[in-house]
A tleap script that builds the chain and sets N, CA, C and O, in Angstrom:
source leaprc.protein.ff14SB
mol = sequence {
  NMET ALA ILE PHE SER LYS GLU MET CYS ARG
  GLN LYS LEU ASN THR TRP LEU ALA ALA GLU
  GLU SER VAL ALA THR GLY GLN SER TYR GLN
  ILE GLY THR ARG MET LEU THR ARG ALA ASP
  LEU LYS GLN ILE ARG GLU GLU MET GLU TYR
  TRP ALA GLN LYS LEU PHE GLU ALA GLU ALA
  GLU GLU LYS ASN GLY GLY ARG ASN ARG LEU
  TYR HIE PHE VAL ALA ARG ASP CVAL
}
set mol.1.N position { -13.537 9.623 8.692 }
set mol.1.CA position { -12.412 9.074 9.425 }
set mol.1.C position { -11.887 7.838 8.695 }
set mol.1.O position { -12.657 6.990 8.244 }
set mol.2.N position { -10.578 7.758 8.592 }
set mol.2.CA position { -9.959 6.629 7.899 }
set mol.2.C position { -10.074 5.362 8.739 }
set mol.2.O position { -10.047 5.400 9.969 }
set mol.3.N position { -10.201 4.266 8.053 }
set mol.3.CA position { -10.277 2.977 8.738 }
set mol.3.C position { -8.922 2.624 9.328 }
set mol.3.O position { -8.843 2.088 10.434 }
set mol.4.N position { -7.862 2.921 8.598 }
set mol.4.CA position { -6.510 2.581 9.026 }
set mol.4.C position { -5.764 3.846 9.415 }
set mol.4.O position { -5.876 4.875 8.748 }
set mol.5.N position { -5.001 3.763 10.500 }
set mol.5.CA position { -4.197 4.910 10.914 }
set mol.5.C position { -2.971 5.029 10.022 }
set mol.5.O position { -2.579 4.083 9.339 }
set mol.6.N position { -2.387 6.196 10.047 }
set mol.6.CA position { -1.197 6.457 9.241 }
set mol.6.C position { -0.057 5.526 9.658 }
set mol.6.O position { 0.676 5.018 8.809 }
set mol.7.N position { 0.089 5.307 10.955 }
set mol.7.CA position { 1.162 4.446 11.459 }
set mol.7.C position { 0.968 2.996 11.016 }
set mol.7.O position { 1.924 2.315 10.644 }
set mol.8.N position { -0.276 2.537 11.060 }
set mol.8.CA position { -0.559 1.166 10.644 }
set mol.8.C position { -0.283 0.986 9.150 }
set mol.8.O position { 0.286 -0.024 8.734 }
set mol.9.N position { -0.686 1.962 8.357 }
set mol.9.CA position { -0.433 1.900 6.912 }
set mol.9.C position { 1.057 1.857 6.631 }
set mol.9.O position { 1.513 1.093 5.781 }
set mol.10.N position { 1.815 2.677 7.343 }
set mol.10.CA position { 3.265 2.700 7.160 }
set mol.10.C position { 3.884 1.357 7.542 }
set mol.10.O position { 4.779 0.857 6.859 }
set mol.11.N position { 3.393 0.776 8.647 }
set mol.11.CA position { 3.899 -0.517 9.106 }
set mol.11.C position { 3.609 -1.617 8.076 }
set mol.11.O position { 4.487 -2.418 7.755 }
set mol.12.N position { 2.380 -1.651 7.564 }
set mol.12.CA position { 2.013 -2.662 6.568 }
set mol.12.C position { 2.816 -2.476 5.283 }
set mol.12.O position { 3.284 -3.452 4.696 }
set mol.13.N position { 2.977 -1.232 4.846 }
set mol.13.CA position { 3.756 -0.964 3.644 }
set mol.13.C position { 5.194 -1.432 3.827 }
set mol.13.O position { 5.767 -2.032 2.917 }
set mol.14.N position { 5.781 -1.168 4.988 }
set mol.14.CA position { 7.150 -1.612 5.259 }
set mol.14.C position { 7.247 -3.136 5.271 }
set mol.14.O position { 8.243 -3.698 4.817 }
set mol.15.N position { 6.221 -3.802 5.786 }
set mol.15.CA position { 6.190 -5.262 5.794 }
set mol.15.C position { 6.213 -5.805 4.370 }
set mol.15.O position { 6.955 -6.741 4.069 }
set mol.16.N position { 5.396 -5.215 3.491 }
set mol.16.CA position { 5.352 -5.672 2.101 }
set mol.16.C position { 6.624 -5.310 1.354 }
set mol.16.O position { 7.036 -6.037 0.450 }
set mol.17.N position { 7.256 -4.196 1.715 }
set mol.17.CA position { 8.545 -3.853 1.101 }
set mol.17.C position { 9.601 -4.892 1.478 }
set mol.17.O position { 10.414 -5.294 0.645 }
set mol.18.N position { 9.579 -5.321 2.742 }
set mol.18.CA position { 10.512 -6.358 3.191 }
set mol.18.C position { 10.233 -7.681 2.480 }
set mol.18.O position { 11.161 -8.412 2.134 }
set mol.19.N position { 8.958 -7.984 2.264 }
set mol.19.CA position { 8.594 -9.210 1.548 }
set mol.19.C position { 9.117 -9.170 0.120 }
set mol.19.O position { 9.623 -10.169 -0.391 }
set mol.20.N position { 8.995 -8.011 -0.523 }
set mol.20.CA position { 9.506 -7.880 -1.886 }
set mol.20.C position { 11.013 -8.097 -1.913 }
set mol.20.O position { 11.534 -8.747 -2.820 }
set mol.21.N position { 11.705 -7.560 -0.932 }
set mol.21.CA position { 13.155 -7.725 -0.857 }
set mol.21.C position { 13.523 -9.202 -0.681 }
set mol.21.O position { 14.480 -9.683 -1.288 }
set mol.22.N position { 12.772 -9.907 0.138 }
set mol.22.CA position { 13.033 -11.332 0.349 }
set mol.22.C position { 12.825 -12.127 -0.926 }
set mol.22.O position { 13.624 -13.004 -1.255 }
set mol.23.N position { 11.758 -11.825 -1.642 }
set mol.23.CA position { 11.474 -12.535 -2.883 }
set mol.23.C position { 12.521 -12.199 -3.935 }
set mol.23.O position { 12.916 -13.063 -4.717 }
set mol.24.N position { 12.970 -10.953 -3.958 }
set mol.24.CA position { 13.953 -10.535 -4.956 }
set mol.24.C position { 15.298 -11.243 -4.763 }
set mol.24.O position { 16.028 -11.468 -5.728 }
set mol.25.N position { 15.618 -11.589 -3.524 }
set mol.25.CA position { 16.908 -12.234 -3.266 }
set mol.25.C position { 16.856 -13.742 -3.438 }
set mol.25.O position { 17.904 -14.388 -3.466 }
set mol.26.N position { 15.670 -14.320 -3.554 }
set mol.26.CA position { 15.571 -15.762 -3.778 }
set mol.26.C position { 14.121 -16.192 -3.815 }
set mol.26.O position { 13.486 -16.316 -2.768 }
set mol.27.N position { 13.590 -16.420 -4.997 }
set mol.27.CA position { 12.173 -16.768 -5.150 }
set mol.27.C position { 11.872 -18.127 -4.530 }
set mol.27.O position { 10.861 -18.282 -3.846 }
set mol.28.N position { 12.732 -19.110 -4.760 }
set mol.28.CA position { 12.505 -20.432 -4.193 }
set mol.28.C position { 13.840 -21.129 -3.985 }
set mol.28.O position { 14.843 -20.796 -4.617 }
set mol.29.N position { 13.829 -22.087 -3.097 }
set mol.29.CA position { 15.038 -22.879 -2.895 }
set mol.29.C position { 14.654 -24.281 -2.458 }
set mol.29.O position { 13.522 -24.540 -2.049 }
set mol.30.N position { 15.630 -25.182 -2.555 }
set mol.30.CA position { 15.377 -26.579 -2.271 }
set mol.30.C position { 16.455 -27.101 -1.339 }
set mol.30.O position { 17.641 -26.819 -1.513 }
set mol.31.N position { 16.019 -27.870 -0.340 }
set mol.31.CA position { 16.949 -28.539 0.568 }
set mol.31.C position { 16.580 -30.019 0.532 }
set mol.31.O position { 15.518 -30.414 1.014 }
set mol.32.N position { 17.440 -30.809 -0.027 }
set mol.32.CA position { 17.152 -32.236 -0.177 }
set mol.32.C position { 15.945 -32.427 -1.090 }
set mol.32.O position { 15.945 -31.979 -2.237 }
set mol.33.N position { 14.922 -33.092 -0.573 }
set mol.33.CA position { 13.715 -33.324 -1.360 }
set mol.33.C position { 12.635 -32.289 -1.076 }
set mol.33.O position { 11.579 -32.309 -1.708 }
set mol.34.N position { 12.886 -31.391 -0.141 }
set mol.34.CA position { 11.895 -30.375 0.227 }
set mol.34.C position { 12.169 -29.072 -0.507 }
set mol.34.O position { 13.317 -28.671 -0.693 }
set mol.35.N position { 11.086 -28.420 -0.919 }
set mol.35.CA position { 11.212 -27.178 -1.680 }
set mol.35.C position { 10.308 -26.106 -1.074 }
set mol.35.O position { 9.173 -26.384 -0.686 }
set mol.36.N position { 10.823 -24.882 -0.999 }
set mol.36.CA position { 10.058 -23.741 -0.506 }
set mol.36.C position { 9.957 -22.714 -1.624 }
set mol.36.O position { 10.968 -22.318 -2.204 }
set mol.37.N position { 8.751 -22.290 -1.920 }
set mol.37.CA position { 8.531 -21.232 -2.904 }
set mol.37.C position { 7.865 -20.073 -2.183 }
set mol.37.O position { 6.838 -20.242 -1.525 }
set mol.38.N position { 8.453 -18.910 -2.312 }
set mol.38.CA position { 7.900 -17.734 -1.636 }
set mol.38.C position { 6.720 -17.174 -2.413 }
set mol.38.O position { 6.397 -17.645 -3.503 }
set mol.39.N position { 6.093 -16.180 -1.846 }
set mol.39.CA position { 4.890 -15.572 -2.428 }
set mol.39.C position { 5.159 -15.002 -3.823 }
set mol.39.O position { 6.298 -14.739 -4.209 }
set mol.40.N position { 4.096 -14.831 -4.535 }
set mol.40.CA position { 4.147 -14.297 -5.890 }
set mol.40.C position { 4.498 -12.812 -5.849 }
set mol.40.O position { 3.877 -12.045 -5.113 }
set mol.41.N position { 5.481 -12.412 -6.631 }
set mol.41.CA position { 5.931 -11.015 -6.658 }
set mol.41.C position { 4.818 -10.077 -7.111 }
set mol.41.O position { 4.715 -8.957 -6.612 }
set mol.42.N position { 3.990 -10.518 -8.043 }
set mol.42.CA position { 2.875 -9.686 -8.515 }
set mol.42.C position { 1.910 -9.381 -7.372 }
set mol.42.O position { 1.456 -8.246 -7.227 }
set mol.43.N position { 1.602 -10.377 -6.572 }
set mol.43.CA position { 0.702 -10.186 -5.434 }
set mol.43.C position { 1.310 -9.225 -4.412 }
set mol.43.O position { 0.608 -8.384 -3.851 }
set mol.44.N position { 2.602 -9.354 -4.178 }
set mol.44.CA position { 3.283 -8.468 -3.233 }
set mol.44.C position { 3.212 -7.027 -3.722 }
set mol.44.O position { 2.949 -6.115 -2.937 }
set mol.45.N position { 3.444 -6.821 -5.001 }
set mol.45.CA position { 3.401 -5.456 -5.541 }
set mol.45.C position { 1.999 -4.873 -5.484 }
set mol.45.O position { 1.843 -3.673 -5.259 }
set mol.46.N position { 0.977 -5.696 -5.683 }
set mol.46.CA position { -0.407 -5.224 -5.561 }
set mol.46.C position { -0.692 -4.784 -4.124 }
set mol.46.O position { -1.338 -3.761 -3.897 }
set mol.47.N position { -0.206 -5.561 -3.163 }
set mol.47.CA position { -0.384 -5.196 -1.758 }
set mol.47.C position { 0.376 -3.915 -1.418 }
set mol.47.O position { -0.113 -3.085 -0.651 }
set mol.48.N position { 1.563 -3.757 -1.985 }
set mol.48.CA position { 2.335 -2.537 -1.756 }
set mol.48.C position { 1.581 -1.323 -2.286 }
set mol.48.O position { 1.520 -0.289 -1.621 }
set mol.49.N position { 1.009 -1.446 -3.478 }
set mol.49.CA position { 0.230 -0.342 -4.053 }
set mol.49.C position { -0.995 -0.040 -3.191 }
set mol.49.O position { -1.335 1.123 -2.977 }
set mol.50.N position { -1.655 -1.088 -2.695 }
set mol.50.CA position { -2.838 -0.915 -1.851 }
set mol.50.C position { -2.486 -0.130 -0.586 }
set mol.50.O position { -3.159 0.841 -0.241 }
set mol.51.N position { -1.420 -0.562 0.102 }
set mol.51.CA position { -1.058 0.110 1.355 }
set mol.51.C position { -0.464 1.494 1.118 }
set mol.51.O position { -0.613 2.378 1.962 }
set mol.52.N position { 0.200 1.696 -0.001 }
set mol.52.CA position { 0.689 3.039 -0.333 }
set mol.52.C position { -0.497 3.982 -0.542 }
set mol.52.O position { -0.460 5.131 -0.102 }
set mol.53.N position { -1.544 3.504 -1.208 }
set mol.53.CA position { -2.748 4.315 -1.420 }
set mol.53.C position { -3.440 4.611 -0.090 }
set mol.53.O position { -3.877 5.738 0.144 }
set mol.54.N position { -3.542 3.605 0.781 }
set mol.54.CA position { -4.168 3.814 2.094 }
set mol.54.C position { -3.358 4.807 2.930 }
set mol.54.O position { -3.933 5.621 3.653 }
set mol.55.N position { -2.032 4.744 2.835 }
set mol.55.CA position { -1.181 5.701 3.540 }
set mol.55.C position { -1.405 7.102 3.001 }
set mol.55.O position { -1.502 8.055 3.774 }
set mol.56.N position { -1.489 7.237 1.690 }
set mol.56.CA position { -1.761 8.527 1.062 }
set mol.56.C position { -3.101 9.081 1.548 }
set mol.56.O position { -3.198 10.265 1.871 }
set mol.57.N position { -4.136 8.233 1.602 }
set mol.57.CA position { -5.455 8.668 2.064 }
set mol.57.C position { -5.415 9.109 3.522 }
set mol.57.O position { -6.023 10.116 3.885 }
set mol.58.N position { -4.697 8.355 4.364 }
set mol.58.CA position { -4.602 8.705 5.784 }
set mol.58.C position { -3.870 10.033 5.966 }
set mol.58.O position { -4.263 10.854 6.795 }
set mol.59.N position { -2.807 10.242 5.190 }
set mol.59.CA position { -2.066 11.509 5.274 }
set mol.59.C position { -2.914 12.665 4.769 }
set mol.59.O position { -2.882 13.754 5.343 }
set mol.60.N position { -3.673 12.441 3.701 }
set mol.60.CA position { -4.540 13.492 3.164 }
set mol.60.C position { -5.634 13.839 4.163 }
set mol.60.O position { -5.985 15.008 4.324 }
set mol.61.N position { -6.172 12.831 4.831 }
set mol.61.CA position { -7.208 13.086 5.829 }
set mol.61.C position { -6.651 13.889 6.985 }
set mol.61.O position { -7.303 14.806 7.484 }
set mol.62.N position { -5.446 13.548 7.411 }
set mol.62.CA position { -4.811 14.295 8.496 }
set mol.62.C position { -4.557 15.738 8.078 }
set mol.62.O position { -4.761 16.659 8.869 }
set mol.63.N position { -4.119 15.937 6.857 }
set mol.63.CA position { -3.807 17.274 6.348 }
set mol.63.C position { -5.066 18.119 6.192 }
set mol.63.O position { -5.063 19.305 6.524 }
set mol.64.N position { -6.144 17.514 5.687 }
set mol.64.CA position { -7.374 18.251 5.414 }
set mol.64.C position { -8.374 18.210 6.563 }
set mol.64.O position { -9.517 18.634 6.395 }
set mol.65.N position { -7.980 17.723 7.689 }
set mol.65.CA position { -8.871 17.695 8.836 }
set mol.65.C position { -10.019 16.704 8.683 }
set mol.65.O position { -11.104 16.918 9.223 }
set mol.66.N position { -9.783 15.627 7.952 }
set mol.66.CA position { -10.810 14.597 7.825 }
set mol.66.C position { -11.864 14.878 6.778 }
set mol.66.O position { -12.885 14.192 6.730 }
set mol.67.N position { -11.636 15.871 5.939 }
set mol.67.CA position { -12.627 16.207 4.913 }
set mol.67.C position { -12.038 16.028 3.535 }
set mol.67.O position { -10.904 16.421 3.261 }
set mol.68.N position { -12.821 15.438 2.694 }
set mol.68.CA position { -12.485 15.440 1.274 }
set mol.68.C position { -13.154 16.665 0.696 }
set mol.68.O position { -14.363 16.839 0.846 }
set mol.69.N position { -12.417 17.488 0.060 }
set mol.69.CA position { -12.981 18.737 -0.447 }
set mol.69.C position { -13.280 18.623 -1.919 }
set mol.69.O position { -12.443 18.200 -2.717 }
set mol.70.N position { -14.476 19.005 -2.256 }
set mol.70.CA position { -14.911 19.007 -3.635 }
set mol.70.C position { -15.609 20.324 -3.875 }
set mol.70.O position { -16.547 20.682 -3.162 }
set mol.71.N position { -15.157 21.033 -4.866 }
set mol.71.CA position { -15.761 22.306 -5.200 }
set mol.71.C position { -16.500 22.147 -6.512 }
set mol.71.O position { -15.997 21.538 -7.457 }
set mol.72.N position { -17.677 22.692 -6.558 }
set mol.72.CA position { -18.498 22.609 -7.758 }
set mol.72.C position { -18.960 24.016 -8.119 }
set mol.72.O position { -19.504 24.740 -7.285 }
set mol.73.N position { -18.742 24.373 -9.326 }
set mol.73.CA position { -19.222 25.682 -9.760 }
set mol.73.C position { -19.687 25.587 -11.211 }
set mol.73.O position { -19.279 24.700 -11.961 }
set mol.74.N position { -20.533 26.505 -11.571 }
set mol.74.CA position { -21.069 26.539 -12.912 }
set mol.74.C position { -20.673 27.880 -13.526 }
set mol.74.O position { -20.979 28.942 -12.984 }
set mol.75.N position { -19.997 27.811 -14.654 }
set mol.75.CA position { -19.626 29.040 -15.353 }
set mol.75.C position { -20.832 29.554 -16.110 }
set mol.75.O position { -21.501 28.793 -16.809 }
set mol.76.N position { -21.114 30.836 -15.977 }
set mol.76.CA position { -22.267 31.424 -16.660 }
set mol.76.C position { -21.835 32.624 -17.477 }
set mol.76.O position { -20.953 33.389 -17.087 }
set mol.77.N position { -22.473 32.762 -18.606 }
set mol.77.CA position { -22.266 33.931 -19.454 }
set mol.77.C position { -23.263 35.008 -19.009 }
set mol.77.O position { -24.475 34.798 -19.069 }
set mol.78.N position { -22.768 36.117 -18.577 }
set mol.78.CA position { -23.676 37.184 -18.138 }
set mol.78.C position { -23.613 38.347 -19.097 }
set mol.78.O position { -24.305 39.346 -18.902 }
savepdb mol mol.pdb
quit
């Protein structure tokens, strides 16, 4: 069973996509003597990849009924 639900993964991924959009439109700005710098774009992209992978795993688990399938066979010369 996956730790994160498909809906939660989608929500987190959308949150990080929105964060990337915010950073892309303005990394930092200054008002008077105060300055705001947003999160690092590299970190945001790493989080996006993480949640995309978790979403993929949750969807695969739903599709395969919660089983990871691994087949093992040995070819033999008869």
